[in-house]
C-alpha positions in Angstrom: -0.7 24.4 -38.9 1.3 21.2 -38.6 1.0 19.3 -35.3 4.6 18.1 -35.0 3.9 16.0 -31.9 1.9 13.7 -34.3 4.9 13.2 -36.6 7.8 10.8 -36.4 11.2 12.7 -35.9 12.3 12.0 -39.4 8.9 13.1 -40.8 9.2 16.4 -38.9 12.7 16.9 -40.3 11.6 16.2 -43.8 8.6 18.5 -43.5 11.0 21.4 -42.7 13.6 20.3 -45.4 16.3 19.9 -42.8 18.9 17.3 -41.9 19.6 16.0 -38.4 23.3 15.4 -39.1 24.1 18.5 -41.1 21.4 21.1 -40.2 20.5 23.9 -42.5 22.7 25.6 -45.0 23.4 29.3 -44.8 21.3 30.1 -47.8 18.3 28.2 -46.2 18.9 30.2 -43.0 18.9 33.6 -44.8 15.7 32.7 -46.7 13.8 31.5 -43.6 15.0 34.5 -41.5 13.5 36.8 -44.1 10.2 34.9 -44.0 9.9 34.3 -40.2 11.9 37.2 -38.7 14.0 37.1 -35.6 13.3 34.6 -32.9 12.3 37.2 -30.3 9.0 38.0 -28.5 7.4 41.2 -29.6 7.3 44.0 -27.1 5.1 47.0 -26.7 6.5 50.0 -28.5 8.3 52.3 -26.0 7.0 55.8 -25.6 8.7 58.6 -27.5 10.9 61.0 -25.4 8.2 63.7 -25.7 5.4 61.4 -24.5 7.6 60.2 -21.6 8.3 63.8 -20.6 4.6 64.8 -20.8 3.6 61.7 -18.7 5.7 63.1 -15.8 3.0 65.8 -15.5 0.1 63.4 -15.6 -0.9 63.8 -12.0 -3.9 65.5 -10.3 -1.7 67.5 -7.9 0.3 68.8 -10.9 -2.9 69.9 -12.6 -3.9 71.8 -9.5 -0.4 73.5 -9.4 -0.7 74.5 -13.0 -4.2 76.0 -12.4 -2.7 77.8 -9.4 0.1 79.2 -11.6 -2.4 80.4 -14.1 -4.5 82.2 -11.4 -1.3 83.7 -9.9 -0.5 85.3 -13.3 -4.1 86.6 -13.5 -3.7 88.1 -10.1 -0.4 89.7 -10.9 1.5 87.4 -8.5 4.4 86.8 -10.8 6.8 85.5 -8.1 4.3 82.9 -7.0 3.7 81.7 -10.6 7.5 81.4 -11.2 8.0 79.4 -7.9 5.1 77.0 -8.8 6.3 76.5 -12.4 9.9 75.8 -11.2 8.6 73.2 -8.8 6.6 71.5 -11.6 9.4 71.6 -14.1 12.0 70.2 -11.6 9.6 67.5 -10.6 9.0 66.4 -14.2 12.7 66.7 -15.1 13.9 64.5 -12.3 11.3 61.8 -13.1 12.1 61.9 -16.9 15.9 61.6 -16.3 15.5 58.7 -14.0 13.1 56.8 -16.4 15.5 57.5 -19.4 18.5 56.2 -17.4 16.6 53.1 -16.3 15.4 52.4 -19.9 19.0 52.5 -21.2 20.2 50.2 -18.4 17.4 47.7 -19.0 18.2 47.7 -22.8 21.8 47.0 -22.0 20.8 44.1 -19.6 18.6 42.6 -22.3 21.6 42.5 -24.7 23.8 41.1 -22.0 21.5 38.3 -21.0 20.2 37.3 -24.4 20.1 33.5 -24.5 22.5 31.4 -26.6 21.8 28.2 -28.5 24.2 25.5 -29.8 23.2 24.7 -33.4 24.2 22.5 -36.2 24.6 24.4 -39.5 26.4 23.2 -42.6 27.7 20.2 -40.6 29.4 22.4 -38.0 28.4 23.0 -34.4 28.1 26.7 -33.6 26.9 28.8 -30.6 24.6 31.6 -31.8 22.2 34.1 -30.3 18.8 32.5 -29.9 17.3 35.4 -31.9 19.1 34.0 -35.0 17.3 30.7 -35.0 14.9 29.8 -37.8 12.5 26.8 -38.3 14.5 23.8 -39.4 17.5 24.5 -37.3 18.9 21.6 -35.3 19.5 22.7 -31.7 21.7 20.7 -29.2 20.5 20.5 -25.6 22.2 19.7 -22.3 21.5 20.2 -18.6 21.2 23.8 -17.5 20.4 25.2 -21.0 17.4 27.3 -21.8 15.2 26.0 -24.6 15.6 28.8 -27.3 12.5 28.0 -29.4 9.7 25.4 -29.8 11.4 22.1 -30.8 10.4 18.7 -32.0 12.9 16.5 -30.3 15.0 14.3 -32.7 17.3 12.9 -30.0 17.0 12.3 -26.3 19.0 10.6 -23.6 17.6 10.7 -20.1 16.2 14.2 -21.0 14.1 16.1 -18.5 12.8 19.6 -18.9 11.3 21.9 -16.3 8.1 23.3 -17.9 6.3 24.9 -15.0 6.1 28.3 -16.8 3.8 26.7 -19.3 2.1 23.7 -17.6 2.3 24.6 -13.9 3.9 21.2 -13.2 6.6 21.6 -10.6 8.2 18.3 -11.5 10.5 18.2 -14.6 8.9 16.4 -17.6 10.7 13.3 -18.9 11.1 13.6 -22.7 11.3 10.8 -25.4 11.9 11.7 -29.0 10.5 8.3 -30.1 7.0 9.2 -28.8 4.3 10.0 -31.4 1.0 11.4 -30.4 -2.0 9.7 -31.9 -4.8 12.1 -30.9 -5.1 15.7 -29.6 -2.6 15.9 -26.7 -2.4 18.5 -24.0 0.7 20.7 -23.8 2.1 19.0 -20.7 1.8 15.5 -22.3 3.7 16.2 -25.5 6.8 14.4 -24.3 8.4 14.6 -27.8 8.3 18.4 -27.8 10.3 21.1 -26.0 9.1 24.7 -25.6 10.7 28.1 -25.6 11.8 29.5 -22.2 11.7 26.2 -20.4 14.9 24.7 -19.0 16.8 21.4 -19.4 17.3 20.0 -15.9 18.8 16.6 -16.8 20.3 14.6 -19.6 20.9 15.7 -23.2 19.2 15.7 -26.6 18.7 17.5 -29.9 15.6 19.2 -31.3 14.3 20.5 -34.6 13.1 24.2 -34.4 9.4 24.2 -35.5 8.3 27.6 -34.2 10.1 30.8 -33.4 9.2 34.2 -31.8 5.5 35.0 -31.4 4.5 31.7 -33.0 5.8 29.7 -30.0 3.6 28.7 -27.1 5.3 31.3 -24.9 4.7 33.8 -27.7 0.9 33.1 -27.4 1.1 34.0 -23.7 3.1 37.2 -24.6 0.2 38.3 -26.9 -2.2 38.0 -24.0 0.1 40.0 -21.7 0.3 42.8 -24.3 -3.2 43.8 -23.3 -2.4 44.3 -19.6 -2.9 47.8 -18.2 -0.2 49.5 -16.0 -1.5 50.1 -12.5 -0.7 53.0 -10.3 1.6 52.4 -7.3 0.2 52.9 -3.8 2.0 56.2 -3.5 0.6 57.5 -6.8 -2.9 56.5 -5.7 -2.6 58.3 -2.4 -1.2 61.4 -4.0 -4.0 61.3 -6.6 -6.6 61.1 -3.9 -4.9 63.9 -2.0 -4.9 66.1 -5.1 -8.6 65.4 -5.7 -9.5 66.1 -2.1 -7.5 69.4 -2.0 -9.1 70.5 -5.2 -12.6 69.8 -4.1 -12.1 71.4 -0.6 -10.5 74.5 -2.1 -13.4 75.0 -4.5 -16.0 74.4 -1.8 -14.3 76.8 0.7 -13.8 79.5 -1.8 -17.4 79.2 -3.0 -18.6 79.4 0.6 -16.4 82.5 1.2 -17.7 84.2 -1.9 -21.3 83.3 -1.0 -20.9 84.8 2.5 -19.5 88.0 1.0 -22.4 88.1 -1.4 -24.9 87.8 1.5 -23.0 90.5 3.4 -23.2 92.8 0.3 -19.4 93.3 0.2 -17.4 94.3 -2.9 -17.8 91.3 -5.2 -14.7 91.9 -7.2 -12.6 92.2 -4.1 -14.1 89.1 -2.5 -13.6 87.2 -5.8 -9.9 88.0 -5.8 -9.7 87.1 -2.1 -11.3 83.7 -2.7 -9.0 83.0 -5.6 -6.0 84.1 -3.6 -7.1 81.8 -0.8 -7.4 78.9 -3.2 -3.8 79.4 -4.5 -2.5 79.7 -0.9 -4.2 76.3 -0.1 -2.2 74.5 -2.7 0.9 72.7 -1.3 3.4 73.8 -4.0 6.3 72.1 -2.2 4.7 68.7 -1.8 5.5 67.3 -5.3 9.1 68.6 -5.0 9.5 67.0 -1.6 8.1 63.7 -2.7 10.3 63.7 -5.8 13.4 64.5 -3.9 12.7 61.8 -1.4 12.1 59.2 -4.1 15.2 60.3 -6.0 17.2 59.8 -2.9 15.7 56.3 -2.7 16.6 55.5 -6.3 20.2 56.7 -5.7 20.5 54.3 -2.7 19.1 51.5 -4.9 21.6 52.3 -7.7 24.5 52.0 -5.2 23.2 48.4 -4.6 23.2 47.8 -8.3 19.4 47.8 -8.6 17.5 49.5 -11.5 14.3 51.4 -10.8 12.5 52.5 -13.9 10.0 54.9 -12.4 10.5 57.0 -9.2 7.2 55.9 -7.5 8.2 52.3 -7.8 10.8 52.9 -5.0 8.0 53.3 -2.5 6.3 50.1 -3.7 9.4 48.1 -2.8 8.6 49.0 0.8 5.4 46.9 0.6 7.3 43.8 -0.6 7.4 41.0 1.9 8.6 38.1 -0.4 11.1 38.2 -3.3 11.2 35.2 -5.7 14.3 34.8 -7.9 15.9 32.0 -9.8 19.5 31.0 -8.8 22.0 30.2 -11.5 23.3 33.3 -13.4 21.2 35.6 -11.2 22.3 35.2 -7.6 25.5 33.3 -8.6 28.0 33.8 -11.5 27.0 30.7 -13.3 30.6 29.5 -12.9 32.3 26.8 -10.8 35.8 27.1 -9.3 37.7 24.5 -7.4 38.6 25.9 -4.0 39.6 22.7 -2.2 40.9 19.3 -3.3 40.9 16.1 -1.4 43.9 13.7 -1.8 43.2 10.6 0.2 42.0 11.9 3.6 43.9 15.2 3.2 42.3 18.5 2.1 44.5 20.9 0.2 44.4 24.1 -1.7 44.4 23.3 -5.4 47.3 25.7 -6.0 49.5 23.7 -3.5 48.9 20.4 -5.4 51.8 18.8 -7.3 51.9 18.7 -11.1 50.9 15.0 -11.2 47.9 15.6 -9.1 46.8 18.6 -11.2 47.1 16.5 -14.4 44.8 13.8 -12.8 42.3 16.5 -11.8 42.2 18.0 -15.3 41.9 14.6 -16.8 38.9 13.9 -14.7 37.3 17.2 -15.4 37.8 16.8 -19.2 36.3 13.3 -19.3 32.9 14.5 -17.9 32.9 17.8 -19.8 31.1 18.6 -23.0 32.5 22.1 -23.5 34.8 22.9 -26.4 36.8 25.8 -27.9 36.6 26.6 -31.6 38.6 29.6 -33.0 38.9 31.0 -29.4 35.1 30.8 -29.0 34.1 28.8 -25.9 31.0 26.6 -26.5 29.1 24.7 -23.8 27.6 24.9 -20.4 29.0 28.0 -18.6 29.8 25.9 -15.5 32.0 23.6 -17.6 33.9 26.4 -19.5 37.3 27.1 -17.9 37.9 30.8 -17.6 
């Protein structure tokens, strides 16, 4: 594997048969896309609808209810069996519907928030989905933009990139495309490289795509995360423990009752049926339904606040949260700036009340410090600089 941090910028461009002023041709892009695939991180395959439905019944308490339903049929208690099965089916159906709705919403959000990249191709500057990038593409960078792939920088001007996700350094790293590593260099010291999912905090530059998708440094981390095991929520653990405890207590009590009857020389068949009936009566058929209904109500309230909950038990987990960490731009804000007040001399005014001459001056000032552009009605540039 080529260590691009050890190559001069022009050497790296030559190694990938690219051109810093023109970029790749469409034929080169098509060929490389077939070879390297989309510039996305691989994700675990989602469960099929049937598996998702069956997983709703993967609970010790549900197992006990199903056993109780089977025993009820054996005892001829058809009404009890129907009630238990209805509770189990309603419980599973509500959970399945909620998970399916959440999955659709999450997929829609992924499409909505897919990162963009400004790229040189065939001598023209285009804004594309980051997933369409291939090795050899020339990507333009400016403040606030997400790095869409692993890049060997070919231009830089006061460029700083926040790389804490990879290096743990809270201070943005200063970049210099002229740098050339002589020996093995740690990730955080490769100042001529930029890595996928990091963010430009200052300055501008351009980079040559050298790795995409799972071949990137963040892709290597994604491979490790694929092996993580889903943990049960606190509520699921408590319900599982309750189910096991009820199961064990029911078996022990019924066994003791049957043993006492045996010592008292009573009718064994009658006492066996009594013990089984007692075990069925000890099962709280309504508990799963009550828990599901309460959780569904919680999900409904979250949905009204525009929050997506994938699995019902996760609602209860939110109650244990004491700190919420979130980034700012584009998440808690609209990633857009609007002038609400203008100062003319010492006087504050509403921009709409300004004269035509003043508005012209304002627009002229905004334009001079703005890198955004419009091509064929397509707006390209930093979202905070695009006039809407």
